[in-house]
N, C-alpha and C positions, 0 to 999 in steps of 0.2 A: 393258343395256336391251333390246338386240335379242332376247336369249333370253327375257327376262321379258315383253316386249310385242311379239311378232312382228307382230301386227295393225297396229301403228303404225310399226314400223321395218323392214319388209321391202321397202320401196319402193326400186327401182333408183336413182332420183336422189339418195337420201340416202347420202352416202359416209361421214360420221362425225358424231359429236356433238361439235361444236367448242366446248367450254367447259371450265372448270377443275372439279375434283372437288367444290368447295363447293356447286355447284348440282345435283349428281346426285340428292340427296334431294328437292329441289324438283321436278325433272323426274319422278322416280319417283312422287311424290305426285300430280302433275298427271296422269300416265298412268293411275295407279290410279283416280283420280276419273273420268277420261274413260271408262275401261273399264267401270266400274260404271254410269255413266250410259248408255252405248251399249248395254249388256246389257239395261237396263230399257226402252230405247227402240229396238227393232230397226228401226223405220221411218227412223231417222236414218242418213244415209250414213256409212259407216266413215271414221274419221279416219285419214289416212296422213301421217306426218311427211315433209316435203320438205327441211327444213333446220332444224337446231337449233344455235344459236351465240350468242356474245356480240356485241352491237353497241352502240356508244356507252355501254358500261357496263351494259347491260341484257340479260337473257336474251331471245332471239328464238326462237319456236317457230312456224315456218312449216309449214303443213299444207294438205291438201285434205280435203273432206268435212265432216262435222259440221253443226251448226246454231247458232242464236243462243246456246244454253246452252253449247255447246262453245267458242264465241268468248269468252264471258264467263269461263269457267274458264281458258282460255289467257291472257286479258288479266290476270286476277288473279295468275296465277303469274308473268307477266312483270313486273307491278308489284311483287310481293313480292321479286323478284330484286334490286331496287334497294336493299334493306336487308339482304341476305345476302352475306357475304364469299364471293366466288367461289372462293377458295382453300380455306377450311376449313369453311364453312357456318355460322359464328357471325354474330352481328349485325355489320353493316358499314355503311359510309357511302360514297356515290358521290363520287369526287373524282379528282384527277390533273392534272398540268401538261400533259403531251403527249397522253396517252391516258386517257380516262375508264374507271374501273374501280371496283368495289365491294370495299372491303377493310376488315377489322377493324384494330385498332391493331397487332396482332402481325404482320400481313402488309402494312402500309401501303407499305413499300418493296420488297416481294417482286416478283421478276420471273420469269415463266414460262419454262420451257425447252421447252415443247411444249404440246399440248392433251390432253384427257382421253378421247379417242375410246375 
């Protein structure tokens, strides 16, 4: 992601993208949409990712810059993450006993060994 969207991910405070690989396409799609929008609207402050992670089973994309349209695009991506398996990217459901996560049936009991930075 850093190589593909340096305008979003070159910020010093952003250490890594702390999510599982199932959401990488969603993040890529969000960044592509933001890039297209910002290119068409040069008056809008550049979006800079501050933190990208999973929290309470949902993708969180914290950033600076942007405008109301950018906020809506990010909110939609975060909402979509609630139905995408964070392991594989297929349709998933939010659940869990101890930790909330979005998983498909194949990854319902899957446990991560690290993140997808």
